[in-house]
N, C-alpha and C positions, 0 to 999 in steps of 0.2 A: 504493500500500500504506500509506503513512504517513497519508494522508487517511482511509482506512478505519479504521485503528487509532484515530485520534482520535475518529471518529464512534462507534465501539464503546465507547470509554471514556466519552464523554458519555452514551450511551444507558444504560450500566450505572448511572451516577450517577442519572440520571432515574428508572430503574426502581427503584433502591434508595430514592429519596426517596418514590416512590409507596407502596412497601411500608411504609416507616416511618410515613408519614402514616396508613395504615389501622390500623397498630398503635396509634398515638397516640390515635386516636378511642376506643379501648377503655379509656384511662386517664382518671381523673378528678382526678389530682393537680394541685394548684395551686401557684403561686409562693409561697414563704414570705413572709408579711406582714412589712413593715418600716415604720418611721415616718420620714417626711421631716422634716428640720429646718426651723426657721423662719428665713427670710432677712430681713435688715434692709438698708435703703438704705446703700450705702457712702458714707462722708463723707471718710475719709482713710485712705490706705494708707501705713504708716510702717515703715521698716527701719533697723537699725543696720548699718553696713558697716565691717568691721575694716580699719584702715590703720596700718602701721608706718612712722613717719618716722625714718629711720636717718641719723645724722650721722657722716660718715667724714672724719677729719682735723681735728676740732674739739676745743677744750678746753671742756668743759661749764661750767667756772667762768667763762669769758669771755662767756657768753651769758645775758642776762636772759630766762629761759624764760617767765616770766609775761607779759612785754612781747610776746614773740614770739607766744605763744598768743593774746593778746588781739586780734591783727589777722588771725588765721586763721579764716575762716568754715568751720564744720563742718556746719551745718544748712542743707539746701537743699530748697526746695519747688517742685514743678512743678504749677501749678494747672490743673485741667480744669473742665468746666462744673459737674458735680455731685459731684466729688470732687477731692482733692488728693493728690499723691504726695510723701511726705516722706522724704528720705534724710539720715541723720545719720552722719557719718564719725567713728567711734570711734577717735580718734588715740592711738597709743602712741608716745611719744618715746624713742628709744634712741640711745646713743652707742657706736659700734663701737670695739673694742679695737685696740691697736697691731698685733697679729698680722694681723687682718683688713685693716688699712690697708696693711701691708707686702706682703701677698699681692696685694692689688689693684694696688698701685704696680708691683710686679714684672710683673704681667700687662699693665699699660698700657705699660710700657717695651718689652715684647715685641711689642705690637700698635699701634705708632705709628711715624711717620717724622718726621725733622726736615729743615728746608730753609729757604733764603733766598727771600723773596718767593713763598711757597707758598700764600697765600690772599689774599683781598681785605679791605680795610677802607674806611671811608667817607672821602671828601673832604667834610668837613662844610661848609666854606665854599661849595663848588660846589653841594651839596644845598640849602643855605639860599637861594642865589641862584636856583636853579631854582624853588624853592617861591615865591619872591617875584615872579619875572618870567615864569614858564612857559617859559623858554628851556631847550631840551634841552641837558643838560650831561654831561660825563664825570664821574661822581661817585665812582669807585672808585680806590683806591691799593693798592699791594702791602703785605703783612704777612708777616713771617718768624716761624717757630716750629715747634712740635710738633703734628702732626695725628694725633689718636687715633682709632682705628677705633670708631665709635659703636655699630655693630651688635654687634661683638665684646664691648664693655663691657656692653651690655644683656644679651647671652647669658650673660656671666659672672655677673651679678647673679642671673639666673634660675636658674642652676645652683648658685649659692653664696649663698642667702639668709642674711642675718645673723640674722634671727629665725626659728627653726625652730618649726613648729606642726603639729599633727595635722589641723588644719582649714585650708582655704584662706584666705589673707589678701592684701590688696594691700600693695605696698611702694613707698615714696618715699625715694630715697637723695639726701642733700644732701652734696656732696663739696667738699673744699678741697684743691686741688693748686697752691697758690701757689708751691710749691717749683720748679715747672717754668718760672716766668716771671722776667724781669728787672724791676727797679723802674721803669725808664724805658719799659717796654712795647715795646721794640724786638724783644723775643723773647717770644712768648706761646705758650699751648697752647689747643687747641680740639678739638672732636669733629667727625669728618669722615665722610662717606659718599659713595659714587658714586651720583648720582641719574640713572637712565636715562631717556631720552626714547624711549618704546617705539614711538610712532607713526613717528618719523623714524629709529629705530634708531641713536640717537646718545646722547651724554651731555649733560645739562643744563649749560650754561655761560652762561646768560642770565638776567637779571632780568626782571621783568614790567612791563607798562604803559609808562609814560613812559621807563623805563630799558632797554626791549627795543629797542635801536637800535644802529647801528654805533659810536656813541660809547662804548659799554660792552661791549666784547667780552671773552670769557673770564672771566666773573665766577665767583668761588668763594663758597661758603656755609658759613661756620663755625657750628657749633652749640654753645650753652652748656648744653644739656640734650638729652634724647632719650627717646623711647618709640616702640615699633613693634609687636613681635610678642608681648610678654609683659605680664602684669598689673602693671606697675611703671613708674615714671618715675625717671630720675636727672637731677639738675641740679647743675651746678658753677658757683657764682657767681664763682669765680676764673677761669673760662675766658673766652677772648676771643670776642666776637661784635660784629657791626655792626648787627644787625637791630633791637635795642631802641633804639639811637640814631636809626636811620632812622625807626622808628615814632614816636618822640617828636617828631621834627621834622616829618615829613610829615603825620601826623595831628593836629598842633598840640595835643599833650598837655600842654605846659608849664603852661598855666593850671589844669590839673585834677589834677596829680600833685605837689602841694606837701606831702602827708603824708609823714612820715619813712619809711613803709613803701615808698614809691616811689623811694627812693634808688638802687635797682638799675638805674634807667634812666640814671643819670649816672655811676655808679662800679662797676667790678668789685670783687671782694673784695680784690684786691691793693691797690688805691688806698684802699679803705675802711679797711683795717688800717693804712695809712700816715697817714690823716687823723684817726683816732680812737684814743684811749688805752683799750684794752680792759681795763686794770687798774682803771679807775674805774667807779663805778656808772653815770655818764652814758654812758661808752663801751659798757658791757655792755648797757644799755637800747637804745642806738642800734643795736647789732649784732642784738639781738632783733627790733627793728622791721624791719631790713634783710632778715634771713633770712625773717622772717614774710611780708614782701612777696612774695618769690620763691615761697614755698610756697603762699600764698593764691592768687596768680595762676594757678599751674599746677593746683592742686587744683580750683579753680572751673571750669576750662575743659577738663579732661581726665577726671579721676576722676568729677567731679560734673557732667559735661556735660549740659545740659538738652536733652531731646528731646521734641518734641510729636508723638507718633506717631498716624497714622490707620490702624488695622488693615486689612489687605488680604491676600488670598490670591493675587492675580494682578495684575501690572502690565505695562503696555506703554509703552516709551519710543519714540516715533516722531519721528525727526529729519528735518527738511526743510532741505537745504542749497541755498541760492539763490545762484547765481554771477553776479556782475556784473563779473567781471574777465576774461572770455574774450577781450576785445579786446586784452588785454595778453599773450595767449599762455597763460593759465592755463585749460586745458580740464578736462573731467571726468576724463579719464584720468590727468593728472598731479596731481590733487587728491584722489582717492579715498582715499589713504593717511592723510588728516588725521584720520579717525575710525575706530577699530577697535571694532566693536560687541562683540566677544568680551571686550575688556578691561573695558568698562563692565558687561556682564552678569556677568562673573566677580567683579567687585568687589561687586556687589549680592548675588550668591549666596553669597559668603563672609560677608557681613554678615548676611543673612537667608535661609538656605537653604530656609525654608518658603514663601517667596514665589516663585511661578512668574513668571519675568521674561523678557520678549521685548524685544529692541532691534532696530530697523530704521532704515535710512538711505535716503533718496531724494535724488538730485541733480537739479537743474533750473536753468534760467536764470531770473534774477529777472524778466525780461520775460514769462515764462510765467505769472507771478502778478501781474497788473496791480494788484490790490487791495493787495498788500503793497508793490509799487513805489510806488504813489501815497501810501500811508501813510508810507513812508520819506522821500519827498520833502517831505512836510508836516512832518516832524520835524527837518529840518535847521536847526541853530541859526545857523551861519555857515560861510563858507569863507575860510580865511586861509592865504596863502602856499602854495596848492595843496593844503591839507589841509581835509577836511570834518568838521565836528563835528555829531553827531546827538544829539538829546534822548533818552537811553536809556529813561527812565521812560515818556515819552509813546509811544514806539515799542512798548515792552513791553505797556502796557495796551491800546494800539490793536490789537495782534496778538491779544489775548484775545478781542476782538469778532469776529475773522476766523477763528479757529482751527477752529471747528466745520465750516468748509467745506474744510479742508485735511487733516483727520486722521480716523481711524476710531475713534470712541469706544465701539464695541461690542466691541472686541478683548480687553479685560480689565476687571477690576473697577476698577482705577485706571489711567487713561491720562494720561501726561505727554507733552505735545508739546514739541518742540524746534525752534527756528528758528536757523539759522546763515546769516549773510549774509557773502558773500565780496566785499569792496569794496577798491578801491585808494585808498590815502592817506586813510583815514577811521577814525574811532573814535567811541565813544559816551560821552557825558558824563552822570554821575550825581552830583548834589550837588557840582558844580563840580570833579569829578575824573574822570579817564579810567578806564573799566572795560572788562573783556573780557566778563564774563558777568553775567547776572541770572537768578535762579531763585526760584520760589514759585508758589502757586496752580496747581500742576500744569502749569507752563510753564517752559521754559528758553529764554533768548535769548543767543546767543554772537556777538560781533562783534569782529574784530580785522583790521587792515589786512593785505592779502594778502602784503605783503613780510615780515611777521613769521613766516610759515610757512616761509620759505626763508632760506638763508645769503645773504651779500652777492652771490653770483653769480646769485641769482634762480632757481636750479635745484636746488641741493642741499637736501633736506629738513632743517628745523631744529626745528620744534615743531608738533605737531598739537593736537587738541582733546579727546582721550579723557579725560584727567584732569580737564579743565575740565567736560566733560559729566557725569562722575561727581560732581564737586563740586556742580554745580547740581542734579543729581538728588538728591543728599544733602539739600539744602534742602527738596525736595519730600517726602522721607521723614520730615522733621521735625528735621533737624540745624541747629544754628547753626554758628558757626566754632569753631576751636580757640583763639580769642582773644575777648576782650570789650573794651568801651571801657575804656581805661586799663590793660588787662591783656593784654599781648602775649607774655609769656614762655611761655604755654601753646602758642604757635605753633611751639615747637621739637619738638612731637610730629610724627612723620613720618606725617601723616594727610592724606588727600585733602581734608578740610574746612579745611585751613590755607591761608594765603597764602604763608608763607615756604618750606615744603617743596614738593617736586615729586613727590608720591606719587600713585599710582593707587588705593590701597586705604585702608581704614579700620583704624586701630590696634586693638589688643586692648582698650584702655581704652574707646574710643568704641564698639566693637562690644559690649562688656559693657553700657555705658550704654544703648545702643539696645535690646538684648535684655531688660535689666532693666526698662526703662520699658514695653516692649511686653508683657512678662509681667504687669506691674502693671495696665496698662490692660485687658488681657484678663481679669484677675481681677475688676476693677471692673465691666466690661461684663457678665461672667458673673453676678456677684452681683445686679446690677440686673435682668438678664433673668430670673433665678430668682424675683424678687419678682413679676414679671408672670405667670410660670408658676404660682406658688402661687395668685394671684388667679384665674386661669383654672381651675386644678385644683379650687378650692373649689366649683365648680359641678358637679363629678363626683359628689361624695359621697366614696367611698373606693375605691382600687384598689391592692392589694398590689403589682402589677406596676409602677405608676408610683412608688409609695413606694421601690421598689428602685432605680429610675432616679435619684431624688433622692439616695439614699444613695451610689450609684456616683459621682455628680458630686462629692459632698462628699469621698469617699475620694481622688479624684484631686486635688482642691484641697489636701488635707492632704499628699499625696505631693509636689506641686509646691512647697509651703512648705519641706519638708525639703531638696529639691534647691536651692532658692533660697538657703537659709542656707549651703549649701556653695559658693555663687557659681557654680553650674552653671545659669546662666540659660536656656540653650538646652534642656536636659533638662526644666527646670521648665516652660518654655513649651510643650513638646510634651505634657506632662501636662495642661496647661490646654487645649490644643487637643483632647485626648481628651474632656475635660469639656465643651467647647463642642459637640463632635459629638453627645455624648449629650444635651445640652440641646436641640440643634436637633431631635433625634428626639422628645424629650419634648414640645417645643413643638408639633410636628405632631400628637401624640396629644391633648394637652389642648385644642388648637384644633379637634378632631374632623375633622381633614383626613385622617388615616389611622387605621385601627383597629389594635389590638394584634395583632401577627403579620404586619403588612404590612412586610416587610423591604426590599422594593425601592421603597417609597414611591410606588406607582402607584395608591393609593387603594382597593385590594381585596386580600383575603387569598385567595391561590390557589396553583396549582402552582409558580409561579416562586418563591414564598417558601419552600415546602417544599424546592425544589431547592437553595436557598442553604444550608439546614440540611444537606442531603445532601452538598453539596460539602465542607462543613467537618466532616463526621461524625467523631466520636471525636477531634477535635483539641483541644488544650489551649492555654491562654495561653502565648504564646511560639512556638508552631508557626506556620509560614508560612500554613497553611490556616485557622488560627483566625480566626473572624469575630466580633467582640464583639457585633454586633447580632443575630447568629444564636444567641447564647448567651442565650436568652430567660429563663432562670431565673438567670443570672449566677452559676453555680457553677464557672466556669473550664473547663468541658468541654462539648462539643457532643454531646448524646445524646438519648435518647427523650423526656426531660422537656422538651426545647426544642421538640418538635413538638406538645406538648399545647395551648399557646395557639393555634397555627395551626389545629389540629383544632377547638377550641372556637369559633373565629371564622371558620371556613371560609366563603368567599364573602361575608363581611361587607365592607361598603364604608364609606368615610368619609362623614360627613354634609356637610362643607363641600366644594363643588366649584370654588370660585374663591378666590383670595387672592394674597398676595405670594409671589414666588419669588426667592431669592437667586441671581443669575446665576452666581456662581462655583461654588456647591456644589449647586444644585438643591433645597435645603431650602425647605420651604413654611411659611408662617405667615399669620396674619391680623392680626398686630401687630408692628411693628418700630420701632426708633429710628434716626434719621439725624442725624449730627453734622456741622455746617458751621462753617468758620472765621469768626471775627468780627474785623473791622477797621473803624475809622471810615470812613464814606462808602464802604463796600465793597459791591460788587455780586457776590454769590456765585451762580454758576449751575452746575448739574449736568445735563449734556445727557442722560446715561443713568445713572440712579441705580443703586446697588448691588443694588437689588431691582427686578424687573419685576412686572407684574400678569398672572396667567394664569387663564383659564377652561379647566380640563381636562375639562369635561363635554361631551357631544355635543349640547347644546342651549344656546340663548341663555339668559343668566341676568340677573336683575335684582339688582344689588348696591348697597351703600351704603358710603361712606368718610367718615371724619372725621379731623381733626387732634386727637388726644386731649389732647396737651400740648405746650407750647412753653416752653423755658427762655430767659431773657433777652429776653422779648418786648418789654420797655420800650426795648430798644436797636434795635428793628427798625422800618423804614419800611414794608415791604411783603413779602408772600409770594405767590408764584404757583406752583401745582402743576397739572400737566397729565398725563393718562394718554392715551396715543396709540399708534398703529402706522401702518403705511404707508397704510392705507386710511381710517382714521377717528380723530378725537379724541373720546373717550367721556366725559371729565370734565375740568373746569377749576375750580379754586378760587382766588379772589382774596381777599386780605386786606390792608387798609391800616391804618396806625397810627391809633388812635382808635376803630376798630371793635371789637366784641367778638371775642375769640379764636374762630376758626371751629370750634367743637367739635360743632356739630350734624351729624347724618348727612345726607349728600348722595347722592341716588340716581343711578345710571347703569346702562347696559346693556352687557354684554360679549358678543361673539359666541361661538358654539359652538366649542370647541377652539381658542381664539385666545390669543395672548400680546401684551402691550402694554409699552411703555417708560414710565418715569416721568421727567418733566422738572420740575426744581425751580429756582426763582429767588428769592433772598432779598436784600433791600437793607437795609443797616444805616444807623443815624443817624451824624451827624458826631461825636457824643459817645460812641459805643459804645467799650467797652474792647477791647483785643486779647485775644480769648478764644475760646471755642467755644460754639455754641448747639445744643441737642438738640431735635429735633422728633419726636414720636411719632405714627405713622400707624396707623390701625386700620380694618379692613374687615369686612364681613359679607355673607352671601348672603340676600337677602330672599325670592326666589322663582325657580323653583319649588322 
């Protein structure tokens, strides 16, 4: 009975659509004419971002504000190939009053605990000895004092902003709670949180790399600042931490941090106030530089985090875990807990809910992959005292040459492959240091000795790889770290892109940075696509219908701009996605791939298009049945006027029967841009590009293709393009440095109703900058 009811419902819709179609043929009404705007090439996208820097517990008279402001970078530029993104942080300095300070102090006292030997501090002598001799040492000592709930304090600031505003703003709180500490540092305060190890279902009490060993059990991690779930950061220069001292020594920063703004690496605020007379001009200037260093460090790495996004609508992370420790009793069954695909997928979906994300894991013995096993053996640097050291970079790049045989590159628009090697008493060396993971160029490599996964008994789970995998995947999404060279205070953000925290997720600040940059790149791509559309549209003459499409795109761009100014980057992005979908439809029209009224993009106006109007009949914008593309006159309601263009173009077909098809969306075009990463001596390969080539006609077609334009061609050694499928390679284009850019049309034949993949290979020069290169491809049908 239910099946019959559904059938009757569908039949009624279809009958209604046929009736409406007949009625529409009697009307001669046309879409209201509208003028499309003229689009210019995008050079720079610039935004001012409001930021309140609030000082709590400070005497404004004791700080040289001009000196402080002089060392804080507020202007940040992210360069792309044909445009740049510029973000200027419009900083407003504010000093909180005593009431605010007293209220916060009371809250902290209620949300903190005191105790003896309750956190860890560095044994600097032992750390320096390990650095000099590579001898594994116990580098931690106990520290007493007050542990303050970091998450509670962040939530308090979010609920009690010092600066109230009718429009959203970012906040940066700079605290001074020296009152909690003793002058000799035997009693300190810090910000604390419980860091869960979700794979092992335990709590993190271990440091990483060389310090993740039995010599350093039960390590604690005091924070001097914090940010996680809100658009704010708080830092307390008077709080205790050991991480900045560790970073200064281990990363050998001393030769590079001689500027006064780097004094925060050597002294907390308590010591600084003891060693400087803040009543003198010199002392006030020194304090200005000191606080400016903290602020500049964190601002540059969290609020202004640089992200180089490569837009995608679908991605697949495919992880291959290769076990070479089964002879020690570590089988598949007692190792599968080390990666939780749900955690990785959830982190990405929270960051970018518009990206369809698939994460899969396959376990196998290393011996089942002899090519990987042979490569691993060739990358061994040496074996010392039963420990094997492997050249991480050589192994990583060697795996890039093998990965096409191990992973499915047709599964999503962006495929990231992950290799995990389970080895006994082994680690990889990168730049003379031990590392657990490497990520970039759509590949992840994770390697840590099998004993690091378990407690000392060799059985109890200790730490898995889910947060590491998300971290490395973040690099492939375009993130750097939450720190930069010489600037490690930003690593107090509880973000998966950090080294110091043990987080599985992206902070609100980095999430905003990603969405902000993604929106701006989407806007730039859209503006540049519209230039091509106008060029193609100029061949039409004039079409009021297409003019309306241009205007609809412009309207959504304007709506996105308003949402962007309210710091609602996700909603702004969704508006731009709407504009992109309209542009993709417009592109199909101006390429003569589909006629006006072809709502299902099959190349012909027929009953299926009328049915789509019937399904959405009398719906309005906001209704679940409303279909923007069925609203052919764009008056926000689906009615008889929307069937008029279908009636006028009944049985009309598109002129172009072959062209590029975007795999993820099915949109068709005869021209598209492809962006590739540029690095010196880099060999960029794309096994299955974001577009394929389709012949959707029932006959063989003679086509031509050309590379219309290449940016940064002077930095390229060669280009190779291939169009192919399982049965044939139909086109190959070779270009080498010194030859003319291959802009001539090259003929090829595509089989009837066939689809093909595109393979691209680009080799860059040794002097190429770290950049992006844009290659524009164009095709046409020559006959029949």
